[in-house]
C-alpha positions in Angstrom: -37.9 37.3 -12.1 -40.9 35.1 -12.7 -44.4 35.5 -11.1 -46.5 32.3 -11.4 -49.0 30.4 -9.4 -48.2 26.7 -8.7 -50.3 24.2 -10.8 -51.5 26.9 -13.3 -50.7 27.3 -16.9 -49.3 31.0 -17.0 -46.3 32.9 -15.8 -45.3 36.6 -16.1 -41.6 37.3 -16.7 -40.0 40.7 -15.3 -36.5 41.8 -15.7 -34.7 42.6 -12.4 -32.5 45.0 -14.2 -35.1 47.3 -15.9 -38.2 49.2 -15.0 -41.6 48.1 -16.1 -43.0 45.0 -17.7 -43.9 42.3 -17.7 -41.4 41.6 -20.5 -43.6 38.7 -21.4 -46.7 36.9 -20.3 -46.8 33.1 -21.3 -50.0 31.0 -21.2 -49.4 27.4 -21.8 -46.4 27.0 -23.9 -46.9 30.2 -25.9 -46.3 33.9 -25.1 -49.5 35.8 -25.0 -48.1 39.3 -25.1 -44.6 40.9 -24.6 -43.1 44.2 -23.8 -45.8 45.7 -21.6 -44.6 49.2 -21.4 -45.1 52.9 -21.1 -43.4 55.5 -23.3 -42.6 59.3 -22.9 -40.5 61.6 -24.9 -39.7 58.9 -27.5 -38.3 56.5 -24.9 -39.9 53.3 -23.7 -39.7 52.8 -19.8 -37.0 50.1 -20.3 -34.6 53.0 -21.0 -35.6 55.0 -18.0 -33.0 55.3 -15.1 -34.3 53.1 -12.1 -34.8 54.8 -8.8 -35.4 51.6 -6.9 -34.7 47.8 -7.4 -37.9 46.2 -8.7 -39.5 44.0 -6.0 -42.0 41.3 -5.7 -44.0 40.4 -2.6 -47.3 38.8 -1.7 -50.2 40.5 0.0 -53.7 39.3 0.7 -53.3 36.5 -1.8 -51.9 38.5 -4.6 -48.5 38.9 -5.9 -47.4 42.5 -6.1 -44.7 43.9 -8.4 -43.4 47.4 -7.8 -40.8 49.5 -9.5 -39.9 53.3 -10.1 -37.8 55.1 -12.6 -37.2 58.6 -14.2 -36.3 60.0 -17.6 -32.5 60.7 -17.8 -33.0 63.9 -19.7 -35.7 65.1 -17.2 -35.1 63.7 -13.8 -38.3 65.2 -12.5 -40.3 63.3 -14.9 -40.7 59.9 -13.2 -43.0 56.8 -13.3 -44.1 54.6 -10.4 -45.7 51.2 -11.4 -47.6 48.7 -9.3 -49.0 45.5 -10.7 -51.3 43.3 -8.5 -51.4 39.6 -10.0 -54.5 37.5 -9.3 -55.7 34.1 -10.6 -55.7 35.1 -14.3 -55.3 38.9 -14.3 -53.2 41.8 -13.1 -54.3 45.3 -12.1 -51.8 48.0 -12.9 -51.5 51.5 -11.3 -49.2 54.0 -12.8 -48.2 57.2 -11.2 -46.6 59.6 -13.7 -45.0 62.7 -12.2 -44.3 65.5 -14.9 -41.3 67.7 -14.4 -42.0 71.4 -14.1 -41.6 73.3 -17.3 -40.8 70.3 -19.4 -42.4 70.3 -22.8 -44.1 67.2 -24.3 -42.5 66.6 -27.7 -43.7 63.0 -28.3 -46.9 61.1 -27.6 -47.2 59.6 -24.1 -48.3 55.9 -24.0 -49.4 54.0 -20.8 -49.7 50.2 -20.7 -49.1 49.4 -24.3 -47.8 45.9 -25.3 -47.5 43.5 -28.4 -49.8 40.7 -28.7 -48.0 37.5 -29.9 -49.4 35.3 -32.5 -52.3 35.6 -35.1 -55.3 37.5 -33.8 -58.5 37.1 -35.5 -61.2 39.4 -34.0 -61.8 42.0 -31.4 -64.7 43.1 -29.3 -64.8 46.8 -28.1 -67.1 47.5 -25.4 -67.9 51.3 -25.3 -68.9 53.1 -22.1 -72.4 53.0 -21.0 -72.9 49.6 -22.8 -72.8 45.8 -22.1 -70.7 43.3 -24.2 -73.8 41.9 -25.7 -74.6 45.3 -27.3 -71.1 45.4 -29.0 -70.0 43.7 -32.2 -67.1 41.6 -33.0 -64.7 43.1 -35.6 -62.3 41.0 -37.8 -58.5 42.0 -37.5 -56.9 42.3 -40.8 -53.9 44.2 -42.2 -55.2 47.7 -41.3 -54.8 49.6 -38.1 -58.0 49.8 -35.9 -58.4 53.1 -34.1 -60.5 54.1 -31.2 -60.3 57.8 -30.6 -62.3 57.4 -27.4 -60.7 54.3 -25.8 -63.4 51.7 -25.0 -63.9 50.6 -21.4 -63.0 47.0 -22.3 -61.2 45.5 -25.4 -61.5 41.7 -25.9 -59.1 40.2 -28.4 -59.3 36.5 -29.7 -56.3 34.5 -31.1 -56.6 31.8 -33.7 -56.2 29.2 -31.0 -59.2 30.5 -29.0 -57.3 32.3 -26.3 -58.6 35.6 -25.4 -57.0 38.6 -23.8 -59.0 41.3 -22.1 -57.6 44.9 -21.7 -59.9 47.0 -19.6 -59.6 50.6 -18.3 -59.5 50.9 -14.6 -62.2 52.6 -12.5 -60.9 56.0 -13.1 -62.5 56.9 -16.5 -62.2 60.6 -15.7 -58.4 60.4 -15.4 -58.2 58.7 -18.9 -60.3 61.4 -20.2 -58.2 64.2 -18.9 -54.8 62.5 -19.7 -52.2 65.1 -19.2 -54.6 68.0 -20.0 -53.2 68.3 -23.5 -55.5 66.1 -25.6 -58.4 64.0 -24.6 -59.9 61.4 -24.4 -57.4 58.5 -24.5 -56.8 56.9 -27.9 -56.3 53.2 -28.4 -55.0 51.4 -31.5 -54.4 47.8 -32.6 -51.5 47.9 -35.2 -50.7 44.6 -37.1 -47.0 44.0 -37.7 -44.2 41.5 -38.2 -43.7 40.8 -34.5 -47.5 40.6 -33.7 -50.4 42.9 -33.0 -49.3 46.1 -31.3 -51.9 47.4 -28.7 -51.0 51.0 -28.2 -52.7 53.3 -25.5 -52.1 57.0 -25.6 -52.9 59.3 -22.9 -51.5 62.4 -24.6 -50.6 63.2 -28.1 -49.0 66.6 -28.8 -50.7 68.6 -31.5 -48.8 69.4 -34.8 -46.7 72.3 -34.5 -46.3 75.0 -37.2 -43.1 75.4 -39.0 -41.1 78.2 -37.5 -40.0 81.2 -39.6 -36.6 80.8 -41.2 -33.9 81.3 -38.7 -36.0 80.8 -35.6 -36.0 77.8 -33.4 -38.9 75.3 -33.5 -41.4 75.5 -30.6 -40.9 72.9 -28.0 -44.5 71.8 -27.8 -47.2 71.9 -25.0 -46.1 72.0 -21.3 -48.3 69.8 -19.1 -49.0 70.9 -15.5 -46.3 69.7 -13.2 -48.0 67.2 -10.9 -48.8 63.5 -10.5 -51.0 61.9 -12.8 -52.5 58.4 -12.0 -53.9 55.8 -14.5 -55.3 52.4 -13.7 -55.9 49.5 -16.1 -56.4 45.8 -16.0 -55.4 42.8 -18.2 -56.8 39.4 -17.9 -56.5 36.1 -19.9 -58.9 33.2 -20.6 -58.5 30.2 -18.4 -60.4 26.8 -18.2 -63.4 26.7 -16.0 -65.0 23.8 -14.3 -68.8 23.1 -13.8 -70.3 24.0 -10.5 -71.7 20.7 -9.7 -75.0 19.5 -8.3 -75.7 21.4 -5.2 -78.9 23.1 -3.8 -78.8 26.9 -4.1 -80.3 28.6 -1.0 -81.0 32.3 -1.2 -80.1 33.9 2.2 -82.5 36.5 3.5 -81.6 39.8 5.0 -82.4 40.7 8.5 -83.9 43.9 9.7 -80.5 45.4 10.4 -79.2 44.7 6.9 -77.1 41.8 7.8 -77.7 38.2 6.7 -80.4 36.2 8.6 -78.2 34.5 11.3 -80.7 31.7 12.0 -81.0 30.8 8.4 -77.1 30.8 7.9 -76.6 28.5 10.8 -79.3 26.0 9.6 -77.5 25.4 6.3 -75.9 22.0 5.6 -72.8 23.3 3.7 -72.0 19.8 2.3 -75.1 19.8 0.2 -76.5 23.4 0.3 -75.0 26.5 -1.2 -75.8 29.9 0.3 -76.7 32.6 -2.3 -76.1 36.3 -1.5 -77.8 38.7 -3.9 -76.0 42.0 -3.1 -78.5 44.0 -5.1 -81.0 43.2 -2.3 -78.8 44.8 0.4 -80.4 47.8 2.1 -79.0 51.0 1.0 -79.7 54.6 0.0 -80.1 55.9 -3.6 -76.7 57.7 -3.3 -75.1 54.2 -3.2 -76.4 53.4 -6.6 -75.1 54.1 -10.1 -76.1 57.4 -11.4 -76.7 57.7 -15.2 -76.3 60.9 -17.2 -80.0 61.4 -17.3 -80.3 61.3 -13.4 -81.6 57.9 -13.0 -80.4 55.4 -10.5 -79.7 51.6 -11.0 -77.7 48.9 -9.3 -75.2 49.5 -6.5 -71.9 51.0 -7.6 -68.9 49.0 -6.3 -66.7 52.1 -6.4 -68.8 53.3 -3.4 -67.0 52.6 -0.1 -70.4 52.2 1.7 -71.4 49.5 -0.6 -68.1 47.7 0.0 -68.5 48.1 3.8 -72.0 46.5 3.7 -71.0 43.6 1.5 -67.9 42.8 3.6 -70.0 42.4 6.6 -71.9 39.8 4.9 -68.9 37.9 3.8 -67.5 37.9 7.4 -70.8 36.4 8.5 -70.4 33.5 5.9 -66.7 33.0 7.0 -67.8 32.4 10.6 -69.7 29.3 9.3 -66.6 27.2 8.8 -63.6 26.7 6.7 -65.1 25.0 3.7 -68.1 25.5 1.4 -69.4 26.9 -1.8 -70.9 30.5 -2.0 -72.8 32.0 -4.9 -72.4 35.8 -5.2 -75.1 37.5 -7.3 -75.6 41.2 -8.3 -71.9 41.8 -9.3 -72.3 42.8 -12.8 -70.1 45.8 -13.7 -71.7 49.2 -14.7 -71.0 52.9 -15.5 -71.7 55.7 -13.0 -71.5 59.5 -12.7 -71.9 59.9 -8.9 -68.6 61.8 -7.9 -69.0 61.1 -4.3 -68.2 57.4 -4.9 -64.7 58.6 -5.7 -64.5 61.2 -3.0 -65.0 64.0 -5.5 -67.7 66.6 -6.1 -70.3 66.9 -9.0 -70.5 64.4 -11.8 -67.5 62.2 -12.6 -67.4 59.2 -15.0 -66.1 56.0 -13.6 -67.1 52.3 -13.6 -66.7 49.4 -11.3 -65.3 46.3 -13.1 -62.0 46.6 -11.3 -63.6 47.1 -8.0 -65.7 43.9 -8.4 -62.5 42.0 -9.2 -60.9 43.5 -6.1 -63.7 42.8 -3.9 -64.0 39.2 -5.0 -60.3 38.7 -4.5 -60.8 40.1 -0.9 -63.6 37.5 -0.5 -61.2 34.7 -1.4 -58.7 35.9 1.0 -61.3 36.4 3.8 -62.9 33.0 3.3 -59.7 30.9 2.8 -58.8 28.2 0.2 -61.5 25.9 1.4 -64.4 28.0 0.0 -65.3 27.9 -3.7 -66.9 31.1 -5.0 -69.3 31.4 -7.9 -70.1 34.7 -9.5 -72.6 34.3 -12.2 -72.7 37.1 -14.9 -75.2 38.2 -17.6 -75.5 40.7 -20.6 -72.3 39.4 -22.1 -70.1 40.2 -19.0 -69.6 36.4 -18.8 -67.2 36.5 -21.8 -64.7 38.8 -20.1 -61.8 36.7 -18.7 -61.5 38.9 -15.6 -65.0 37.9 -14.6 -64.7 34.3 -15.7 -61.9 34.0 -13.4 -63.5 35.1 -10.2 -64.3 31.5 -9.3 -60.6 30.7 -9.3 -58.7 30.9 -6.0 -56.4 33.8 -6.1 -53.5 31.5 -5.7 -50.7 33.3 -3.9 -50.1 33.1 -0.1 -53.1 34.2 2.0 
């Protein structure tokens, strides 16, 4: 089965006979990557026993692919996968259920793939930093290893195409893995078929040789429960200039909403309303919490921030069915405030995925007649997922 947006240059190919994928993602006339997969107990997910027929449906302007399967040797160990495709990206959610008493005898990989073609360099963005603080590394014949998986990995091919591989909001889950080893490990492995991107959430420690005549130990036994992991993949796309229109910053009223009188006075044919979300009223607990206890910009994993922001977008939607809107204050960042994730204490997370999800919602709320511009800074403008925020999400609204 093929997932594609009309009049765009990419398509994702999934098999309707096997779990997982995409089998390949093609940009232009060339495959970008292939064999997007998970691996457990030495088996790739294509060898799992399907528990449901893979299905594709459209929801809120996105194409959603869903499937579920289990290990033949351990039916209680199963994997449920949901991919949500937007304009130039997909967000992946994996729910891995581990069977009670099952030992882990081989590394567990989630969302690994093989990049096709000749890849020249890579930019790894560690947590707590911005892309302009990172350095590009050349890709040669040697394997590149990150023992602590970066928040984002940006890889560039010889034709200039870029692939972004970013962790989801749930950094603490990647840190925990299956409770055996942490944090998650990422590798780029050059090979005859391309550049393998391998992402490990658990690697069993080496086991001692058993005494002669005794059976070898089976390996560590993860807790029998469901483990969730989120990630996002995006690819570079052509962008168009914004044109010559007059930006008009919209003021906030005393109640925290946009100034209604100013909104209604705008001439949308020649004027562009600008919303700076960092100027929204909100308490400190809505903001990102650094390890040193300081607060900064709003965290987009916080439901209260999203609630406030969506009210503003609904105000703009009421102006009409066409226009251009500039959204400022949507740079990603890192946070420790566990309440944003409905947890207690300190919990590492970040909001790139939440920002992409929110802007997708804005496209669906405003409709195809509106154009969104989401300026970035500090090197975030180089990430394809953020470059593509101005693009219509493309599937049925």
